[in-house]
C-alpha positions in Angstrom: -0.1 -0.3 0.3 3.1 2.9 0.9 4.6 1.5 -2.4 1.4 2.5 -4.6 1.0 5.6 -2.3 5.1 6.5 -2.9 4.9 6.2 -6.8 1.7 8.1 -7.0 3.5 10.8 -4.9 6.1 10.5 -7.4 4.0 10.8 -10.4 2.6 13.7 -9.0 5.2 15.5 -8.4 6.4 14.5 -12.2 3.3 15.8 -13.3 4.2 19.2 -11.6 7.9 19.5 -12.4 6.4 19.0 -16.3 4.2 21.8 -15.6 6.9 24.1 -14.4 9.1 23.2 -17.7 6.0 23.9 -19.7 5.3 27.0 -18.1 9.2 28.1 -18.4 8.6 27.8 -22.6 5.3 29.5 -22.4 7.2 32.4 -20.7 10.2 32.5 -23.0 7.2 32.5 -25.9 5.2 35.0 -25.1 8.4 37.3 -24.0 9.8 36.3 -27.6 6.7 37.9 -29.1 6.7 40.7 -26.4 10.4 41.2 -28.1 8.9 41.0 -31.6 6.4 43.5 -31.1 8.8 46.3 -28.9 11.3 46.1 -32.3 8.4 46.4 -34.6 7.2 49.3 -33.1 10.9 50.5 -32.8 10.9 50.3 -36.3 7.8 52.3 -37.2 8.9 54.8 -35.1 12.2 55.0 -36.6 10.6 54.7 -40.0 8.2 58.2 -39.2 11.3 60.2 -38.1 13.0 59.1 -41.7 9.9 60.0 -43.7 9.5 63.0 -41.3 12.9 64.2 -42.1 11.9 63.4 -45.8 9.1 66.1 -45.9 11.4 68.6 -43.6 13.7 68.4 -46.9 11.7 68.9 -49.6 9.9 71.8 -47.6 12.9 73.5 -46.0 15.7 72.5 -48.1 13.5 72.5 -51.1 15.2 69.0 -52.1 12.7 67.9 -54.9 10.3 65.0 -53.6 11.2 62.3 -55.3 14.9 62.7 -55.0 13.9 63.0 -50.6 11.8 59.7 -50.9 14.6 57.5 -53.0 17.1 58.6 -50.1 14.8 57.6 -47.1 14.0 54.5 -48.6 17.4 54.1 -49.3 17.7 54.7 -45.7 15.0 52.0 -44.2 16.5 49.6 -46.5 19.6 49.8 -44.6 18.5 50.0 -41.1 16.2 47.1 -42.5 19.6 44.8 -43.6 21.0 45.9 -39.9 17.8 44.5 -37.9 17.5 41.3 -40.0 21.0 40.3 -38.8 20.4 41.3 -34.9 17.2 39.7 -35.2 18.7 36.3 -36.2 21.2 36.4 -33.6 18.8 37.2 -31.3 16.1 34.4 -32.2 19.8 32.0 -31.8 20.4 33.2 -28.4 16.7 33.3 -27.5 16.6 29.1 -28.6 20.1 28.3 -26.7 18.5 29.6 -23.1 15.2 27.5 -24.1 17.2 24.1 -24.8 19.5 24.9 -21.9 16.0 25.6 -19.6 14.4 22.4 -20.8 17.8 20.7 -20.0 18.0 21.9 -16.7 14.3 21.1 -15.6 14.9 17.2 -17.0 18.3 17.1 -14.9 16.2 18.4 -11.9 13.4 16.3 -12.3 16.0 13.3 -12.9 17.9 13.9 -9.6 14.7 14.2 -7.8 13.3 11.3 -9.1 16.6 9.4 -8.1 16.6 10.7 -4.7 12.6 9.6 -4.3 13.6 6.1 -5.5 16.1 6.2 -3.2 14.1 7.7 -0.1 11.6 4.9 -1.4 14.0 1.9 -1.1 15.6 3.2 2.5 12.0 3.3 3.9 10.9 -0.4 2.1 14.1 -1.7 3.4 13.4 -0.4 7.1 9.8 -1.5 6.9 11.3 -5.3 5.7 14.1 -5.3 8.5 11.6 -4.3 10.8 9.0 -6.9 10.2 11.9 -9.9 9.7 13.2 -8.5 13.3 9.9 -8.4 14.8 
């Protein structure tokens, strides 16, 4: 009866640890989505600033609008290339962090399960020796 209770307890602990790991992965995913939204927001602000500067050059410096727009779009495209390489690096770093977190969770679960099995074995051995010694 006690063996069954220990096994059920260990199963509940494994389930709880799995939920912890799943929650960590969900948090990582949500952090990624937030970061993407923040980058999109920042890009839109930068693009607006470039376009506003384009209009200002046309109005105040009498730069032809077609030429000003071409310059603005070149600047926007060059910034986009820089962001693409930075985004690739950031994605790779987040993937590595997710894998590391998953590995750490698995290692903790394995260590905990081993400790529980050892305790259960010791408990069973003590009950067996007590019963045979009585």
